[in-house]
Structure formats: C-alpha cells, structure tokens
N, C-alpha and C positions, 0 to 999 in steps of 0.2 A: 626632602625631607617631602612627603606625599600634602594633599591642599586639605584644610580642614574640613569638619561636620559642620555645615555653618545653620543655625539658627536664627529665623527673623523675628523679634517678639521676645518679651519677659515677662510675661504672666507666667499664670500658676502651670500652663502646660509647658512652655517653653522650658522651667527652671526642674517641674518633675522630669521632663526627658535627660537632662541634663546631670541630677541626682542618680536617674538610673542607668544613663550611660558611664559613670562614673564609678557606681559599684559590682561592673565587668571589666571594666580597661581604664587604667590610669594613664595609659599614653595616649591615646588617640589624639588629635587637634580638635580643639572646640574653639569655635568663636561664634559670639551674640549679639545681634545686631537690634539695638531697639532705640523708639524714638523718644524714650523717656530716660528718666535716669535711672532705673534700672533695678532700683530699690527690693527686694522679698517683702513678701507682706501676704498677709491673709486676706483672701477679697471678703469671703462672709465675713469678716468681723466689721461691715460696709454697713450693716444692715442694725447694727447696734452701736453705730458713734456716737450718736446724741444721748442716747440712754446713758453710756458710759461715760460720756465730756471726752473723748479721744479725741485730737487733733491728729492731722494726717503723717506727722511724723511720730507719735505714737504707734501707728498702726505698723513700722518697720519691725520686719525683724531682724533682717540681716541688710546691711548696703551693698550699693552693689563693686565696692573693692573687694569688700570680704570675704563676697559668695564667688567672686571671682578667682582671690588668691587661696580660700579651702578649695574649689574645684579646679583648681589651675586648669583655666580657661581663659580667653579674651574676649571682653567683654567692649563694643563702640557705643554710647551710652549717645541720648540728644541724638540721634543719627538718623536718616531716613534713607531705606532703598527705593530709588529712584527706577532704576531700571537692571533686568536680570537676561542676562545672557544664555539660556540655555545651552546654544551650541559651544560656545565657549568655557561654560561654568562659570560663570565672574557673576558680581552683581556691581552694580556703579550706585554709589551713597551721594548724599545730596553735598556733603564735604570733598566729593573730588574723589576719594579714592575707592579703585576697581579692585576687588575682591574675589580671590578667586576658593571656589567649592569644591572640595570633591560629590557630597551628596547635598542638598540647601533642606530645611524642615521651614514650611511656612508654617508659626502658633502667631499669626495677626489678627487674632483673636475675632471682637464683635464689637456692636456701636451700638447706642440707644437709639431707636428709633424717637424723633419727634414729630406728632402728627403734622399736618399743615393747619395754621392759623393766622388769621388778620393781627392786623393792631401793631403801636408802633412799638409795645414791650413781647411781640413774639419771638425775640432775636434773645429774650432774657431767660429763657427757658435752660433749666439747669440738667445735668445728666452727672449720674452718679455711678457709672459701672467701672472703675477706678478709683485706688487713691488719689492719681493725679487731679481725676476731675474732683473729689471731695474736696483739695487743698486748694483748687482753685474758687471755690464756692464757701470754703468755710467759715469766712467772713460773713459774708453775705446771711448764707442759714443761721451763723450764731445771732445776729442781730435782728432776724426775723421773730415777729409775734405770729403770724398767722402764716403756713403755707400751704398751698397746694399741690397735690399729687395727681398727674396726670395717668390712670391708669389704676385697676385694679385687680391685677394679678398678684403672682407672687411674690414679687418685690416691691410692688406699691403696698401690697398689704403692710408688707413687714417693714416698711419704711414711715406706714400711716399709724402703727402700732410704735414704733421707735422716738416718732417725732412726739407722739400724743403722751406717752408716759412722758420724755422728758420736759413736759411742759408747754411744748408750744400747740395752738391751735391750728386746728388741719381739717383741710374738704379735700374730698377726692371725686374724682370725676372721671367714670366709665362709660361705656356707649351697653358694657351687659345691665343685666338688670341681677347680679348677687355676683359677690366680690368672688374672686379666682373662679370664676363659673367652667372655666375650662380644665378644672382640675379637679374640681368636689362635686360632692352631687348637694342636692338641697338640704338633704339632712342635718351638714356639716356647714357648708356656705350661710344657713342661717344663722346658727350660734353664733359662729365668728363675726358677722355679720351683725349681730347682737352686742356682741365683747364690744365693738369697734365704738360702736353708739353709746356705750355706757361709758367709756371710756373718754369721749368727747369728741370723735373723729365724725365728721359732718360728710354723709355720702350723700354725693348726684350720681345716679344712677340711670342708666340709659339717656345718656347725655354725652356731650360732646363739650369741645372748646371751641368755641366760635371766634374768637378773637381775645388777644388781651391788650389793654391799653395802659401805656405810662401817666399817671396824673400825679400831682403831687403830693397827695395821701395815700401812694401805694400804684400798685397795679391791679387796673380796673379788670375781672374776668366777665364775660361774657359766654353763656352757655348756649346752647341749642336751644333749653326751653325758654329761652330769654330771660333767665336768674340772672341777675348780677350781683357782683361782691367785690371785696378791697379783700388783695393779700399783699405778702411782703414778698416774697418769693413763688418761683416754682419751677416744681422738678417733673421730667418727665419720666416713667417709669412704664411706658407701652410696649416693651417689649425689646429683643434685640434684633441686629442682622450680621451675619459675619461678613467680616470684611476681607472681602474676595478683589478689590479693585486691582492689587498687584497681581494676584492670578490670571487675574482676563489680561491685565498688560500682557503676561507674560506668554498667552498662548495655551493657559492650562484647562482642562474642563470642567465647568464651575455650572451650578445649577443654585439651589438655593444655599449651597456652600461650596468649599471647592470640593470637587468628585474625588475620592480615595475609595481603594478595596481595602481588605482585612490587613493588610501589610503596612494601610496608611499612605499607599501609594499614587500618588497623581498619575495624570494621561503622560507624563514626562518621566521613565524609570530612574532619573537622576533626582527627583526633587517629591515632598512628601507634606503634608499638612495634616496639623493637631489641633486638638481645642476645639471654645466656641467657632471655627472658621471651616470645619473641616464636616464633610457629608458622607457619614456612610451608610452604602445601601438605603439613599432616603431620608435618613433622619440626622440632623442636626444635634448633635446628644449636649446642652450646654450647664454641665453637671460635675460635681469635681472626681466623682467615682470614675465614668466611663472617661474623663480624660485621663485616668492615674493607669488604669488599668492598658489604656493607647500608650501613652507613654514604654510602660515596662514592656508592650511588644515590641515598639518602633525602634526602642533600644538594642534588643534582639535582633531585630532587623538590617538596623543602620551599622553593625557591627560583625556581620556575619560575611565571611570573604566571597569574591565572586566565585571562586572555585567550586565553593560546598554548594553555591545556588544554582549552580548550574548541573549539580550531579545531586545533591540531598532537598531541592526545593527551598522555597523559605524559611525561614527558622522560628518564627511565630508567625502566629493567626490570631487577630482581634476575636474573642469570645467575651461575649457580655453575659452576666447574669441578670435578672429582675433589680433593681436597685431600689432602693430606700433613698427617700428623700425628705427631708425633715423642715418642714417650714418654720422658721425662726421668730413667729409670734408668739412672745412670751407671756403673755397674758389668755392664751388661747394655744398650746403648741399642737400641733399635726403632725404626723406622718405619715408618708402615702406611698404608696408602689403599684407600678403594675398600670394596666388602664383604668384611670377614673376620668372623673367628670360625666357633664350630660349626656353624651355619646351612649353609656354603660343603657347594655338593652336589660339586666337584671340588677337590683339593689338587697341586702338583706342589710337591716339593720338592729343592731344591739345597742341600746344607750340606758343609763344607770346616772345615779350622782357622780361617778366616778370618771364618768367621759362618753366618749360612744367609740365605736367599732362598727365600721360600713364596709362588706364585700362583697365587691363586684364579677357578677358571672356574666359570661357571654350566652347563647342562645344554646349550646348543648349544657346549660348549665357547670360549665367550669370555672373555676377562681381564676380569675384572670386579674385582677386586682384589690386593692383594699385603704382605704383610711381611717386611720384610728387617733381619738384626741387624748390629751391629759394623761389621766393611769391607765387609761384602756394601750397605751400606746406599750405596754409589756407584750402584748401579743402579736408585736409587728414581728419581730424577726421569726419565731416560728412560721407564720402565714408567706415571711417572704420566699422561704425556702421551696414552698409549692409552688411557684410562680411559672409563668413560663419564662425562658430568655429573651433578652433583647438581639441579642445575634447571636 
C-alpha cells in the first residue's frame, strides 16, 4: 500500500483540500495532523460571536471524528509535527510517531501579531484567530464590560462593531489616523469611523499601547499619547503572520510565507503549502476565495500520476480572478475588490442616502478597484467582472 497524502493543519485550507481530493478520488489515503481538536467550523463566524451570543462549541459544524468518517481519512488530533525528514519522506510527532507520506501539504495557517509592549499585564493579551483561541478566552470576554482592541484594520473593526453591538464598552487603538486605512479611501473610512463612534466605540488613533499594567480594578492601559484608562480585557487584532517555522526548519524556501509556485509546490517537489501560510508570486492571500481555488488546483496536482506529469505537464495551474471582500460590519456593510486604500492615484466617488460607491483608477484611468457600502453593494458584482486578475 502506498503512503498517504499528508496534510499538516485542520483549518479551512486543509479541509477544503480534503473535500476537493475526495470529490475526485475515494481511494487515495489521506492523513491529517493537527495541534488542536480538528473540529470543522466556519472561521468568519468569529466576527459575530458576541452579537450572536455563540460559545465556541456552537461554531462547530462537524466534529473531527465525523469529518474523518465522512471523508474516509485518518486524523491525528492534539498532535504537533516536530520534524520533517524530506529525504525519508516522513514526519516525527510530539507523540513519538514516525509517519511516512507520499506528498506533504503544509496548511499551518497564520498567527495573530501582538505588538511589543511593557507592563505586568502584557502577557494577558487575547487573540481570536481560531475557534480554539476563542474557546480559551470566552469566559474572560463574557465577563468583561470594557474591551480594548489593538488594531483598527479589517478584523479589529469587525470585532469592535460586534462587541459594541453586543453591549460592551469598546476602545480601539491604532497607529494610523483612520480605521482600515490600508484598505479604504477617506470617503469610506470617515463615515465608517463616524458610525463606530455613534455606536459608542472609543477610537484612539495615531496612538499605540505602551504598557498594560494589572491592577485591582482591571488592566490599566497606557498609550503613547500619555492617556490612561482601565479595561477588563485586551484583544490584539494587529494583523497576522504566516506560520513558517516548520517550513524553515525543514529547509524550504520562505519569505513572508512559504514560497510556492502556481501548483502550490514548495522548493521541495514533494511538499506543498496552502492557505494563510503560503506565498504565491510574492502575495500572501489570507482570504477564503483564493484558498478555495488553491485547494481545487492542488487536489488535481496531487492526484496526477507521475507519468502524466512528465509527458503532459502539471494537471492544473492556479489562476485567481479579482475577488470580492465582504467587511462584516453589520451596522455599516462594505464590499471591496482590487486595489483600494490610500495609495490609489485617483478616486471617483458617488454618494447618496442609499450608500457610497468609490471607484479606484490607475494613472491610465483604468479601473483597478472599488469600494461600495450599504445599498450600493448591488453594484459590486458588475464592477468585479471588469477588474484585472490577481494572478
């Protein structure tokens, strides 16, 4: 019996790959190794857990055992891969198992970045990049009346609105001078910022957290501006960094992420990378659509017989169309695509009581991106079709 296709990780990327493989092939052995419980869940639901009053268990769509049974795979949960032997084509786990593979897929995801700060409560910062992280912080956040969010990007803004809508007092700190500054033009950022403020969110922009000190009354926050205030919990939403440590240790080519080609192949011909940890043509695309399309391509590549590869070339090549990003700020819904943010040379803005449409143009007056809000989001799909491809 041949060795299995082995996948390290059990997030969206890993499980989409399993489903794609099984749509075409019911016989090939598949092994998944994950450091957590391996339950299948919808990660975007984390942006609404407070308003929806969902606990971590409510997010589970399918248990690891049921997923393994339905897809006829082997799952090792609560298991970490300590070492990959590229030449022997096996991995060694923390439980002492040495497991062989035919092809290895790294779907190790990404971790939330926590800015450096001083103080006795600096280690109390919460991250919410997975269901397991939410499970660990759930009780503390349920009890908190005032929550600090570090970061006013996409995730920080979504969390701020969700927490505020659920009845929490929310403060947000960010070094930029507007919310979602790298993704939105001022014409969209300003009304979003106004809506957050109207909802009770306290914005501390052009600011950073210098220290967090534990006191008898909560966590004292000390900002670079000198302002001080008390909160009950602190969440970092300062961006994510691909988990590339295992790839580095294995001797694979890494940069911002694990470097792969358009077949998702790393510098080792038998090892692939997928999802938030992968860097494709200098891009790390931490969104669901690129991951889904990548999983479909990788399934075809992994299942291609070696003889056909030699004669016909790769079974598939990743091509990514422009993608639509939905910002889950329910009180001020936004959709965007293409190049957006402060670096766009030219903007055309249309606004009325129904919403805003902002079109981004390059120096040649070609449409390169757009942002729509509220009822103007009905324009999004038509504009999306005219944008240049990502890859």
